[in-house]
N, C-alpha and C positions, 0 to 999 in steps of 0.2 A: 480529611476531606473525602467524601464519598463520590465515586465516579462510576459511570456506566461503560462497560466494555463496548467499543464501537462495533465489534463483530458479533458477539453472542448476546449482548444486552444485559449480562449479569452485572450486579453491583459489586464493587470492590473498593478498597481504600487506596488513595494515592500514596500515602506514607508506607514505607517498607514494602513496596510492590516493585520487584525488579523488572516486571514486564510492562510497565506503564506505556501507553494508556490502556493496555489489554489486561484482562483478568488472569491470564495464564500464559505459559510458554506455548501451549497448543494454539491459542487464538493468535498469538504473535506470529507463529510459523505459518498458519493458514493465510494470514494477511500477506506475509512475505511471498508465499506461493502464488497468490493472486496477482501481485505485481510482476513476478517472474514470468507468469504465463500470459501476461498482458491483458488480464481481465480488467484491470484498472489502467486508465490512460489519462494523461494530462494533455489536453488539446493544445496544439501549437497553431501558429498562423500559417497561411498558405505558402510563404517562403520556405518555412521549415519542411513542409511536405514535398515541395519541388526538389529541395536539396537532398532529402532522404531518397527520393526516387532516382535522382541522378547517381547517387552513390551505389544504389543497387544495380543500376545499369552498367556501371563501370566494373562492378563486381569482382 
């Protein structure tokens, strides 16, 4: 199966690709770095935001 790397948009195969769904280890690590630096976020609801703010205040 041919897939497109979600980061660089190069095509690669699914089979025998250890970095699925990325085309290379480089793209996989770049994506991980974006999660770690909080460039990517999953929005929560308002209750989650209030809880997070109270934890920071308790610090």
